[in-house]
DSSP file (Angstrom, degrees, kcal/mol; ACC not computed):
  #  RESIDUE AA STRUCTURE BP1 BP2  ACC     N-H-->O    O-->H-N    N-H-->O    O-->H-N    TCO  KAPPA ALPHA  PHI   PSI    X-CA   Y-CA   Z-CA
    1    1 A M              0   0    0      0, 0.0     2,-0.2     0, 0.0     3,-0.0   0.000 360.0 360.0 360.0 135.5   15.4  -20.1   -7.2
    2    2 A E    >   -     0   0    0      1,-0.1     3,-1.0     2,-0.0     4,-0.4  -0.609 360.0-131.9 -85.7 151.2   12.0  -21.0   -5.9
    3    3 A R  G >> S+     0   0    0      1,-0.3     3,-2.1    -2,-0.2     4,-0.7   0.864 101.5  70.1 -69.5 -35.1    9.8  -18.2   -4.3
    4    4 A K  G 34 S+     0   0    0      1,-0.3    -1,-0.3     2,-0.2     3,-0.2   0.709  91.5  59.7 -56.2 -23.0    9.1  -20.4   -1.2
    5    5 A D  G <4 S+     0   0    0     -3,-1.0    -1,-0.3     1,-0.2    -2,-0.2   0.802 105.8  48.4 -77.3 -27.0   12.7  -20.0   -0.1
    6    6 A E  T <4 S+     0   0    0     -3,-2.1     2,-0.4    -4,-0.4    21,-0.2   0.646 103.1  72.4 -88.4 -10.9   12.2  -16.2    0.0
    7    7 A L     <  +     0   0    0     -4,-0.7    21,-0.0    -3,-0.2    19,-0.0  -0.855  44.2 175.2-120.3 141.5    9.0  -16.2    2.0
    8    8 A T  S    S+     0   0    0     -2,-0.4    -1,-0.1     4,-0.0    -4,-0.0   0.575  78.9  46.9-110.7 -14.5    8.3  -17.0    5.7
    9    9 A I  S >  S+     0   0    0     15,-0.1     3,-2.1     2,-0.1    -2,-0.0   0.848  84.0  93.3 -97.2 -46.8    4.7  -16.2    6.2
   10   10 A L  T 3  S+     0   0    0      1,-0.2     3,-0.1     4,-0.0    -3,-0.1  -0.262  97.8  12.1 -58.8 132.6    3.0  -17.9    3.2
   11   11 A G  T 3  S+     0   0    0      1,-0.3     2,-0.3     0, 0.0    -1,-0.2   0.520 109.1 102.8  79.4   8.8    1.7  -21.5    4.0
   12   12 A R  S <  S-     0   0    0     -3,-2.1    -1,-0.3     1,-0.1     2,-0.1  -0.775  87.4 -74.7-117.6 168.1    2.3  -21.1    7.7
   13   13 A T        -     0   0    0     -2,-0.3     2,-0.5     1,-0.1    -1,-0.1  -0.353  58.7-113.6 -56.9 128.5   -0.1  -20.5   10.7
   14   14 A T        -     0   0    0     -2,-0.1     2,-0.5    -3,-0.0    -1,-0.1  -0.609  26.3-163.9 -82.1 124.4   -1.1  -16.9   10.6
   15   15 A E        -     0   0    0     -2,-0.5     2,-0.5    -6,-0.0    -1,-0.0  -0.915   9.4-153.6-102.4 116.9   -0.1  -14.4   13.4
   16   16 A Y        -     0   0    0     -2,-0.5     2,-0.2    66,-0.0    64,-0.1  -0.810  13.2-138.3-100.0 131.5   -2.1  -11.2   13.4
   17   17 A K        -     0   0    0     -2,-0.5     4,-0.1    62,-0.2     3,-0.1  -0.597   4.3-139.6 -84.8 151.0   -0.2   -8.3   14.9
   18   18 A Q  S    S+     0   0    0     -2,-0.2     2,-0.3     2,-0.1    68,-0.2   0.643  78.7  14.8 -85.9 -19.0   -2.0   -6.0   17.3
   19   19 A D  S    S-     0   0    0     66,-0.1    65,-0.2     1,-0.1    66,-0.1  -0.940 111.7 -36.4-150.3 175.2   -0.6   -2.7   16.1
   20   20 A Y        +     0   0    0     -2,-0.3    64,-0.1    63,-0.1     3,-0.1   0.121  57.4 176.9 -40.4 124.8    1.3   -1.3   13.1
   21   21 A A    >   +     0   0    0     59,-0.3     3,-1.7     1,-0.1     4,-0.3  -0.605  18.8 165.1-141.8  74.2    3.8   -3.8   12.0
   22   22 A P  G >  S+     0   0    0      0, 0.0     3,-1.4     0, 0.0    -1,-0.1   0.757  75.0  75.2 -62.6 -21.1    6.0   -3.0    8.8
   23   23 A E  G 3  S+     0   0    0      1,-0.3    -3,-0.0    -3,-0.1    57,-0.0   0.558  81.9  66.0 -72.9  -4.6    8.2   -5.8    9.7
   24   24 A V  G <  S+     0   0    0     -3,-1.7    -1,-0.3    52,-0.1    55,-0.1   0.648  77.7 109.5 -88.9 -16.4    5.6   -8.5    8.5
   25   25 A L    <   -     0   0    0     -3,-1.4     2,-0.3    -4,-0.3    49,-0.1  -0.375  49.0-175.1 -58.7 130.2    6.1   -7.2    4.8
   26   26 A E        -     0   0    0     47,-0.3    47,-2.6    -2,-0.1     2,-0.3  -0.960   8.7-158.9-128.0 151.4    7.9   -9.7    2.6
   27   27 A A  E     -A   72   0A   0     -2,-0.3     2,-0.3    45,-0.2    45,-0.2  -0.920   1.3-161.6-129.2 153.6    9.1   -9.4   -1.0
   28   28 A F  E     -A   71   0A   0     43,-2.0    43,-2.7    -2,-0.3     2,-0.1  -0.869  36.8 -83.6-129.0 164.9   10.0  -11.9   -3.7
   29   29 A V  E     -A   70   0A   0     -2,-0.3     2,-0.5    41,-0.2    41,-0.2  -0.457  39.3-125.4 -70.2 136.7   12.0  -11.6   -6.9
   30   30 A N        -     0   0    0     39,-2.3    -1,-0.1    -2,-0.1    40,-0.0  -0.713  11.5-156.0 -74.9 125.8   10.2  -10.4  -10.0
   31   31 A K  S    S+     0   0    0     -2,-0.5    -1,-0.1     1,-0.2     3,-0.1   0.619  89.2  40.6 -80.7  -9.9   10.5  -12.7  -12.7
   32   32 A H    >   +     0   0    0     36,-0.2     3,-1.6     1,-0.1    -1,-0.2  -0.380  61.3 147.9-129.4  53.1    9.9  -10.0  -15.4
   33   33 A P  T 3  S+     0   0    0      0, 0.0    -1,-0.1     0, 0.0    36,-0.1   0.605  72.2  64.5 -66.0 -14.0   11.8   -6.8  -14.3
   34   34 A E  T 3  S+     0   0    0     -3,-0.1     2,-0.3    35,-0.1    35,-0.0   0.638  93.0  75.6 -89.8  -8.6   12.4   -5.9  -17.9
   35   35 A N  S <  S-     0   0    0     -3,-1.6     2,-0.6    33,-0.1    -3,-0.1  -0.732  75.5-137.0 -92.3 141.5    8.6   -5.5  -18.5
   36   36 A D        +     0   0    0     -2,-0.3     2,-0.3    30,-0.1    32,-0.1  -0.907  43.6 146.4 -93.0 124.4    6.6   -2.5  -17.3
   37   37 A Y        -     0   0    0     -2,-0.6     2,-0.4    30,-0.2    -2,-0.0  -0.994  43.7-110.0-155.7 156.6    3.3   -3.8  -15.9
   38   38 A W        -     0   0    0     -2,-0.3     2,-0.5    28,-0.2    28,-0.2  -0.685  18.4-169.8 -95.1 143.4    0.9   -2.9  -13.3
   39   39 A V  E     -B   65   0B   0     26,-2.2    26,-2.4    -2,-0.4     2,-0.4  -0.994  15.8-173.7-116.3 125.7    0.2   -4.8  -10.0
   40   40 A R  E     -B   64   0B   0     -2,-0.5     2,-0.4    24,-0.2    24,-0.2  -0.973   8.9-171.0-129.9 138.7   -2.9   -3.6   -8.2
   41   41 A F  E     -B   63   0B   0     22,-3.4    22,-2.7    -2,-0.4     2,-0.5  -0.969   5.0-162.0-121.0 141.2   -4.3   -4.6   -4.7
   42   42 A N  E     -B   62   0B   0     -2,-0.4    20,-0.2    20,-0.2     3,-0.1  -0.992   6.4-173.5-124.0 132.2   -7.6   -3.6   -3.2
   43   43 A C  E >   +B   61   0B   0     18,-3.0    18,-2.6    -2,-0.5     3,-0.8  -0.900   6.6 177.0-120.3  97.5   -8.2   -3.9    0.4
   44   44 A P  E 3  S+     0   0B   0      0, 0.0    -1,-0.1     0, 0.0    18,-0.1   0.529  75.9  53.1 -81.5  -4.0  -12.0   -3.1    0.9
   45   45 A E  E 3  S+     0   0B   0     16,-0.1     2,-0.3    13,-0.1    15,-0.2  -0.110  71.9 150.4-126.1  40.0  -12.0   -3.7    4.6
   46   46 A F  E <   -B   59   0B   0     13,-1.8    13,-2.1    -3,-0.8     2,-0.4  -0.535  21.9-172.8 -68.6 131.3   -9.1   -1.5    5.9
   47   47 A T  E     +B   58   0B   0     34,-0.3     2,-0.3    -2,-0.3    40,-0.2  -0.992  13.2 158.9-131.4 138.6   -9.5   -0.2    9.3
   48   48 A S  E     -B   57   0B   0      9,-2.3     9,-3.3    -2,-0.4     2,-0.4  -0.826  34.3-109.6-134.5 178.2   -7.6    2.3   11.4
   49   49 A L  E     -Bc  56  88B   0     38,-2.9    40,-1.8    35,-0.4     6,-0.1  -0.912  26.7-112.5-115.0 147.0   -8.3    4.4   14.5
   50   50 A C     >  -     0   0    0      5,-2.7     4,-1.8    -2,-0.4    40,-0.1  -0.594  24.1-141.9 -62.5 122.4   -8.6    8.1   14.7
   51   51 A P  T  4 S+     0   0    0      0, 0.0    -1,-0.1     0, 0.0    37,-0.1   0.636  97.8  43.9 -68.6 -13.9   -5.6    9.3   16.8
   52   52 A I  T  4 S+     0   0    0      3,-0.1    36,-0.0    37,-0.0    -2,-0.0   0.917 129.3  17.1 -87.5 -63.3   -7.8   11.9   18.5
   53   53 A T  T  4 S-     0   0    0      2,-0.1    -4,-0.0     3,-0.0     0, 0.0   0.590  87.5-130.6 -90.3 -17.3  -11.0   10.0   19.4
   54   54 A G     <  +     0   0    0     -4,-1.8     0, 0.0     1,-0.2     0, 0.0   0.369  59.2 143.3  77.7  -6.8   -9.9    6.4   19.1
   55   55 A Q        -     0   0    0     -6,-0.1    -5,-2.7     1,-0.1    -1,-0.2  -0.298  57.3-102.3 -61.9 149.9  -13.0    5.7   16.9
   56   56 A P  E     -B   49   0B   0      0, 0.0     2,-0.4     0, 0.0    -7,-0.2  -0.428  30.0-155.8 -71.5 143.0  -12.5    3.3   14.0
   57   57 A D  E     -B   48   0B   0     -9,-3.3    -9,-2.3    28,-0.1     2,-0.3  -0.973   8.3-154.5-120.8 145.5  -12.1    4.6   10.5
   58   58 A F  E     +B   47   0B   0     -2,-0.4    60,-2.1   -11,-0.2     2,-0.3  -0.888  22.2 152.8-119.2 143.2  -13.0    2.3    7.5
   59   59 A A  E     -BD  46 117B   0    -13,-2.1   -13,-1.8    -2,-0.3     2,-0.5  -0.992  43.6-118.2-162.4 158.9  -11.6    2.5    4.0
   60   60 A E  E     - D   0 116B   0     56,-1.6    56,-2.6    -2,-0.3     2,-0.5  -0.973  33.4-153.5-101.2 125.5  -10.9    0.7    0.8
   61   61 A I  E     -BD  43 115B   0    -18,-2.6   -18,-3.0    -2,-0.5     2,-0.5  -0.861   7.1-165.1 -98.1 127.1   -7.1    0.9    0.1
   62   62 A R  E     -BD  42 114B   0     52,-2.9    52,-2.4    -2,-0.5     2,-0.5  -0.967   5.9-176.6-118.0 125.1   -6.0    0.7   -3.4
   63   63 A I  E     +BD  41 113B   0    -22,-2.7   -22,-3.4    -2,-0.5     2,-0.4  -0.971   6.1 173.9-121.6 127.6   -2.2    0.0   -4.1
   64   64 A S  E     +BD  40 112B   0     48,-2.6    48,-1.8    -2,-0.5     2,-0.3  -0.996  10.5 162.9-131.7 133.6   -1.1    0.0   -7.8
   65   65 A Y  E     -BD  39 111B   0    -26,-2.4   -26,-2.2    -2,-0.4    46,-0.2  -0.995  40.2-132.2-148.3 160.2    2.6   -0.3   -8.7
   66   66 A I  E     - D   0 110B   0     44,-2.9    43,-2.3    -2,-0.3    44,-1.4  -0.934  39.5-140.7-103.8 111.8    5.0   -1.0  -11.5
   67   67 A P        -     0   0    0      0, 0.0   -30,-0.2     0, 0.0     4,-0.1  -0.210  22.1-176.5 -76.9 164.9    7.6   -3.4  -10.0
   68   68 A D  S    S-     0   0    0      2,-0.7   -36,-0.2    38,-0.3   -33,-0.1   0.190  74.2 -28.1-117.3-115.6   11.3   -3.4  -10.7
   69   69 A V  S    S+     0   0    0     38,-0.3   -39,-2.3    37,-0.2     2,-0.3   0.712 126.4  49.4 -74.8 -27.6   13.3   -6.3   -9.0
   70   70 A K  E     -A   29   0A   0     36,-0.7    -2,-0.7   -41,-0.2     2,-0.3  -0.904  58.6-167.9-122.2 146.7   11.0   -7.0   -6.0
   71   71 A M  E     -A   28   0A   0    -43,-2.7   -43,-2.0    -2,-0.3     2,-0.3  -0.943  28.8-110.4-127.5 151.6    7.4   -7.5   -5.6
   72   72 A V  E     -A   27   0A   0     -2,-0.3     2,-0.5   -45,-0.2   -45,-0.2  -0.594  30.2-124.0 -75.8 141.9    5.3   -7.6   -2.3
   73   73 A E     >  -     0   0    0    -47,-2.6     4,-2.1    -2,-0.3   -47,-0.3  -0.755  17.8-133.3 -82.3 130.4    3.9  -10.8   -1.3
   74   74 A S  H  > S+     0   0    0     -2,-0.5     4,-2.2     1,-0.2     5,-0.2   0.843  99.1  50.1 -62.7 -42.4    0.1  -10.7   -0.9
   75   75 A K  H  > S+     0   0    0      2,-0.2     4,-2.5     1,-0.2     5,-0.3   0.933 110.7  50.5 -59.7 -43.6   -0.3  -12.4    2.5
   76   76 A S  H  > S+     0   0    0      1,-0.2     4,-3.0    -3,-0.2    -1,-0.2   0.904 110.2  50.8 -57.7 -40.4    2.3  -10.3    4.0
   77   77 A L  H  X S+     0   0    0     -4,-2.1     4,-2.7     1,-0.2    -1,-0.2   0.875 108.2  52.4 -65.8 -36.9    0.5   -7.2    2.7
   78   78 A K  H  X S+     0   0    0     -4,-2.2     4,-2.4     2,-0.2    -1,-0.2   0.904 112.0  45.6 -60.6 -43.8   -2.8   -8.4    4.1
   79   79 A L  H  X S+     0   0    0     -4,-2.5     4,-1.4     2,-0.2   -62,-0.2   0.929 112.6  51.7 -68.0 -44.4   -1.1   -8.9    7.6
   80   80 A Y  H >< S+     0   0    0     -4,-3.0     3,-0.6    -5,-0.3     4,-0.4   0.953 112.4  44.4 -59.0 -49.7    0.5   -5.5    7.3
   81   81 A L  H >< S+     0   0    0     -4,-2.7     3,-1.6     1,-0.2   -34,-0.3   0.930 110.3  55.9 -63.9 -38.3   -2.7   -3.7    6.4
   82   82 A F  H >< S+     0   0    0     -4,-2.4     3,-2.0     1,-0.3    -1,-0.2   0.777  94.5  67.9 -54.5 -30.9   -4.5   -5.6    9.1
   83   83 A S  G X< S+     0   0    0     -4,-1.4     3,-0.5    -3,-0.6    -1,-0.3   0.624  86.2  69.2 -76.3  -0.5   -2.0   -4.3   11.7
   84   84 A F  G X  S+     0   0    0     -3,-1.6     3,-2.4    -4,-0.4   -35,-0.4   0.688  71.0  94.4 -79.3 -15.0   -3.4   -0.8   11.2
   85   85 A R  G <  S+     0   0    0     -3,-2.0    -1,-0.2     1,-0.3    -2,-0.1   0.760  99.8  26.5 -50.1 -34.2   -6.7   -2.0   13.0
   86   86 A N  G <  S+     0   0    0     -3,-0.5     2,-0.5   -68,-0.2    -1,-0.3   0.125 100.7 108.9-112.1  10.5   -5.3   -0.6   16.5
   87   87 A H    <   -     0   0    0     -3,-2.4   -38,-2.9   -40,-0.2     2,-0.8  -0.759  62.0-143.0 -98.6 129.9   -3.1    1.9   15.0
   88   88 A G  B     +c   49   0B   0     -2,-0.5     2,-0.3   -40,-0.2   -38,-0.2  -0.828  43.3 129.4 -99.8 114.0   -4.1    5.7   15.4
   89   89 A D        -     0   0    0    -40,-1.8    -2,-0.0    -2,-0.8   -37,-0.0  -0.966  58.1-100.9-154.6 148.6   -3.3    7.9   12.4
   90   90 A F     >  -     0   0    0     -2,-0.3     4,-2.6   -40,-0.1     3,-0.5  -0.304  40.0-108.5 -66.1 155.5   -5.0   10.3   10.3
   91   91 A H  H  > S+     0   0    0      1,-0.3     4,-1.8     2,-0.2     5,-0.2   0.863 120.6  51.1 -53.2 -41.2   -6.3    9.0    6.9
   92   92 A E  H  > S+     0   0    0      1,-0.2     4,-1.6     2,-0.2    -1,-0.3   0.904 111.2  49.4 -67.2 -37.2   -3.5   11.1    4.9
   93   93 A D  H  > S+     0   0    0     -3,-0.5     4,-3.0     1,-0.2     5,-0.3   0.947 106.1  56.8 -65.9 -45.5   -0.8    9.5    7.2
   94   94 A C  H  X S+     0   0    0     -4,-2.6     4,-2.5     1,-0.2    -2,-0.2   0.912 110.7  41.4 -52.5 -51.5   -2.1    6.0    6.7
   95   95 A V  H  X S+     0   0    0     -4,-1.8     4,-2.1     1,-0.2    -1,-0.2   0.838 116.4  48.2 -71.7 -28.0   -1.7    6.1    2.9
   96   96 A N  H  X S+     0   0    0     -4,-1.6     4,-2.1     2,-0.2    -2,-0.2   0.846 113.1  49.5 -75.6 -32.8    1.6    7.9    2.9
   97   97 A I  H  X S+     0   0    0     -4,-3.0     4,-2.4     2,-0.2     5,-0.2   0.936 111.3  49.2 -67.9 -47.0    2.9    5.4    5.6
   98   98 A I  H  X S+     0   0    0     -4,-2.5     4,-1.9    -5,-0.3    -2,-0.2   0.932 113.6  45.9 -55.2 -47.5    1.7    2.5    3.5
   99   99 A M  H  X S+     0   0    0     -4,-2.1     4,-2.4     1,-0.2    -1,-0.2   0.908 112.5  49.6 -65.9 -39.1    3.4    3.9    0.3
  100  100 A K  H  X S+     0   0    0     -4,-2.1     4,-1.8     1,-0.2    -1,-0.2   0.842 110.7  49.2 -73.0 -31.9    6.7    4.7    2.0
  101  101 A D  H  X S+     0   0    0     -4,-2.4     4,-1.7     2,-0.2    -1,-0.2   0.852 112.6  49.9 -68.8 -32.5    6.9    1.1    3.6
  102  102 A L  H  X>S+     0   0    0     -4,-1.9     4,-2.8    -5,-0.2     5,-0.5   0.876 109.3  49.8 -64.6 -43.5    6.2   -0.3    0.2
  103  103 A I  H  X5S+     0   0    0     -4,-2.4     4,-1.9     1,-0.2    -2,-0.2   0.899 112.0  48.9 -63.1 -41.2    8.9    1.8   -1.4
  104  104 A K  H  <5S+     0   0    0     -4,-1.8    -1,-0.2     1,-0.2    -2,-0.2   0.875 115.9  44.6 -64.5 -40.6   11.4    0.7    1.3
  105  105 A L  H  <5S+     0   0    0     -4,-1.7    -2,-0.2     1,-0.1    -1,-0.2   0.890 132.0  13.0 -76.0 -41.2   10.5   -2.9    0.8
  106  106 A M  H  <5S-     0   0    0     -4,-2.8   -36,-0.7    -5,-0.1   -38,-0.3   0.644  76.7-141.5-113.9 -19.6   10.4   -3.2   -3.0
  107  107 A E     << -     0   0    0     -4,-1.9   -38,-0.3    -5,-0.5    -4,-0.1   0.980  37.0-165.0  50.0  57.0   12.1    0.0   -4.6
  108  108 A P        -     0   0    0      0, 0.0     3,-0.2     0, 0.0    -1,-0.1  -0.184  30.7-123.1 -70.8 172.1    9.4   -0.1   -7.3
  109  109 A K  S    S-     0   0    0    -43,-2.3    24,-2.2     1,-0.4     2,-0.4   0.941  95.6  -1.2 -77.9 -43.3    9.7    1.9  -10.6
  110  110 A Y  E     +DE  66 132B   0    -44,-1.4   -44,-2.9    22,-0.2    -1,-0.4  -0.999  68.9 175.7-146.2 142.6    6.3    3.5   -9.8
  111  111 A I  E     -DE  65 131B   0     20,-2.8    20,-2.6    -2,-0.4     2,-0.3  -0.991   5.3-177.0-145.3 157.9    3.7    3.3   -6.9
  112  112 A E  E     -DE  64 130B   0    -48,-1.8   -48,-2.6    -2,-0.3     2,-0.4  -0.980   5.7-165.0-151.2 142.8    0.5    5.0   -5.9
  113  113 A V  E     -DE  63 129B   0     16,-2.7    16,-2.2    -2,-0.3     2,-0.4  -0.997   5.9-175.9-132.9 127.7   -1.8    4.5   -2.9
  114  114 A T  E     -DE  62 128B   0    -52,-2.4   -52,-2.9    -2,-0.4     2,-0.5  -0.967   9.6-158.7-124.2 141.6   -5.4    5.7   -2.5
  115  115 A G  E     -D   61   0B   0     12,-2.4     2,-1.0    -2,-0.4   -54,-0.2  -0.968   1.8-164.0-116.1 121.5   -7.6    5.5    0.5
  116  116 A F  E     -D   60   0B   0    -56,-2.6   -56,-1.6    -2,-0.5     2,-0.4  -0.787  20.3-166.6-106.3  88.3  -11.4    5.8    0.1
  117  117 A F  E     -DF  59 125B   0      8,-2.3     8,-0.9    -2,-1.0   -58,-0.3  -0.616  20.1-116.5 -82.0 130.4  -12.5    6.4    3.6
  118  118 A T  E     -     0   0B   0    -60,-2.1   -60,-0.2    -2,-0.4     7,-0.1  -0.235  47.3 -79.2 -62.9 152.6  -16.1    6.1    4.5
  119  119 A P  E     -     0   0B   0      0, 0.0     2,-0.4     0, 0.0     5,-0.2  -0.129  41.5-173.3 -62.6 146.9  -17.9    9.3    5.7
  120  120 A R  E >  S- F   0 123B   0      3,-2.3     3,-1.1    -3,-0.1   -63,-0.0  -0.969  80.2  -5.0-138.9 121.6  -17.5   10.5    9.3
  121  121 A G  T 3  S-     0   0    0     -2,-0.4     3,-0.1     1,-0.2    -1,-0.0   0.840 134.8 -54.0  56.6  36.7  -19.7   13.4   10.2
  122  122 A G  T 3  S+     0   0    0      1,-0.2     2,-0.4     0, 0.0    -1,-0.2   0.549 117.0 105.1  85.8   1.1  -21.0   13.6    6.6
  123  123 A I  E <   -F  120   0B   0     -3,-1.1    -3,-2.3    -5,-0.1     2,-0.3  -0.973  50.9-158.3-125.5 133.1  -17.4   13.9    4.9
  124  124 A S  E     -     0   0B   0     -2,-0.4     2,-0.5    -5,-0.2    -6,-0.2  -0.760   9.4-154.0 -97.8 149.8  -15.5   11.3    3.0
  125  125 A I  E     -F  117   0B   0     -8,-0.9    -8,-2.3    -2,-0.3    -2,-0.0  -0.998  11.6-176.8-130.5 127.1  -11.8   11.7    2.7
  126  126 A Y        -     0   0    0     -2,-0.5     2,-0.2   -10,-0.2   -10,-0.2  -0.738  13.3-171.7-124.7  79.4  -10.0   10.1   -0.3
  127  127 A P        -     0   0    0      0, 0.0   -12,-2.4     0, 0.0     2,-0.4  -0.539   1.6-167.6 -75.5 140.7   -6.2   10.8    0.2
  128  128 A Y  E     +E  114   0B   0     -2,-0.2     2,-0.3   -14,-0.2   -14,-0.2  -0.992  10.3 172.9-130.4 135.5   -3.9    9.9   -2.6
  129  129 A C  E     +E  113   0B   0    -16,-2.2   -16,-2.7    -2,-0.4     2,-0.3  -0.975   4.2 178.9-135.9 154.1   -0.1    9.6   -2.9
  130  130 A N  E     -E  112   0B   0     -2,-0.3     2,-0.3   -18,-0.2   -18,-0.2  -0.942  12.3-160.4-148.0 171.9    2.4    8.5   -5.4
  131  131 A Y  E     -E  111   0B   0    -20,-2.6   -20,-2.8    -2,-0.3     2,-0.4  -0.961   2.1-172.6-155.9 134.9    6.0    8.0   -6.2
  132  132 A G  E     -E  110   0B   0     -2,-0.3   -22,-0.2   -22,-0.2     7,-0.1  -0.979  44.2 -97.9-124.6 141.4    8.0    7.6   -9.4
  133  133 A R    >   -     0   0    0    -24,-2.2     3,-1.2    -2,-0.4     6,-0.8  -0.406  52.2-106.3 -61.7 126.3   11.7    6.8   -9.3
  134  134 A P  T 3  S+     0   0    0      0, 0.0    -1,-0.1     0, 0.0     3,-0.1  -0.159  98.0  19.3 -60.5 147.6   13.5   10.1   -9.8
  135  135 A G  T 3  S+     0   0    0      1,-0.3     2,-0.2    -3,-0.1    -2,-0.1   0.591 108.0  96.0  77.5   8.6   15.2   10.9  -13.0
  136  136 A T  S X> S-     0   0    0     -3,-1.2     4,-1.1   -27,-0.1     3,-0.6  -0.730  92.9 -98.1-124.3 173.7   13.2    8.4  -14.9
  137  137 A K  H 3> S+     0   0    0     -2,-0.2     4,-2.4     1,-0.2     5,-0.1   0.727 119.7  66.9 -64.2 -20.2   10.1    8.3  -17.0
  138  138 A Y  H 3> S+     0   0    0     -5,-0.2     4,-3.0     2,-0.2    -1,-0.2   0.841  93.0  55.6 -67.0 -36.7    8.3    7.2  -13.9
  139  139 A A  H <> S+     0   0    0     -6,-0.8     4,-2.2    -3,-0.6    -1,-0.2   0.911 108.7  48.7 -63.9 -37.6    8.9   10.4  -12.1
  140  140 A E  H  X S+     0   0    0     -4,-1.1     4,-2.9     2,-0.2    -2,-0.2   0.908 109.2  52.9 -68.7 -40.8    7.2   12.1  -15.0
  141  141 A L  H  X S+     0   0    0     -4,-2.4     4,-2.8     1,-0.2     5,-0.2   0.923 109.6  49.9 -56.8 -43.9    4.4    9.4  -14.7
  142  142 A A  H  X S+     0   0    0     -4,-3.0     4,-1.9     2,-0.2    -2,-0.2   0.906 110.9  49.0 -59.0 -43.6    4.0   10.4  -11.0
  143  143 A D  H  X S+     0   0    0     -4,-2.2     4,-2.1     2,-0.2    -2,-0.2   0.917 112.9  45.9 -66.1 -43.2    3.9   14.0  -11.8
  144  144 A Y  H  X S+     0   0    0     -4,-2.9     4,-1.4     1,-0.2    -2,-0.2   0.957 114.8  47.5 -58.4 -52.1    1.2   13.5  -14.5
  145  145 A R  H  X S+     0   0    0     -4,-2.8     4,-0.7     2,-0.2    -2,-0.2   0.797 109.8  52.5 -67.3 -30.1   -0.9   11.2  -12.3
  146  146 A L  H  < S+     0   0    0     -4,-1.9     3,-0.3    -5,-0.2     4,-0.2   0.919 112.9  45.7 -67.8 -45.9   -0.7   13.5   -9.3
  147  147 A R  H  < S+     0   0    0     -4,-2.1    -2,-0.2     1,-0.2    -1,-0.2   0.733 126.4  29.5 -66.0 -24.1   -1.9   16.4  -11.4
  148  148 A N  H >< S+     0   0    0     -4,-1.4     3,-2.8    -5,-0.1     4,-0.4   0.254  81.5 113.0-124.3   9.9   -4.7   14.4  -13.0
  149  149 A H  G >< S+     0   0    0     -4,-0.7     3,-1.1    -3,-0.3    -3,-0.1   0.794  74.9  61.8 -56.4 -28.3   -5.7   11.7  -10.2
  150  150 A D  G 3  S+     0   0    0      1,-0.2    -1,-0.3    -4,-0.2    -2,-0.1   0.565  88.2  72.8 -77.2  -6.5   -9.1   13.3   -9.7
  151  151 A L  G <  S+     0   0    0     -3,-2.8     2,-0.5     2,-0.1    -1,-0.2   0.693  79.3  86.2 -78.2 -15.7  -10.0   12.5  -13.4
  152  152 A V  S <  S-     0   0    0     -3,-1.1     2,-0.3    -4,-0.4     0, 0.0  -0.710  80.6-135.0 -86.8 129.3  -10.3    8.8  -12.6
  153  153 A V              0   0    0     -2,-0.5    -2,-0.1     1,-0.1    -1,-0.0  -0.605 360.0 360.0 -84.5 142.2  -13.8    8.0  -11.4
  154  154 A R              0   0    0     -2,-0.3    -1,-0.1     0, 0.0    -2,-0.0   0.508 360.0 360.0 -65.5 360.0  -14.0    5.7   -8.3
């Protein structure tokens, strides 16, 4: 089966959503589900809004995952992340929402999301969340990485 049959956004005119839009996320079949390997996305221009002040918040969002059967299509991920531009949520909420939406879409073996938010009022916030499939070695990986995530230098 060709991947283009699974995807509706790639190769078409881009429509940018004006608010949080998880429905734009698309997945395709992983050709190597028997292999454990990392897929990493960096979005250095992520923007959301403070839910209290309406001021823009800027961040680099890093998403790393070990796929199973499905993988996220990168253009749909870009449009999804762009949809946060007019969305008001705290930094911690943004990274958890992103992770949960990607889990729902792909059901990965393992996933982690980190937000490196630029300083506001002299303080930077770097929320981190992760998930490993329960009852597997990936749950153990999630526990280990959560306990040791600050050992990795930005």
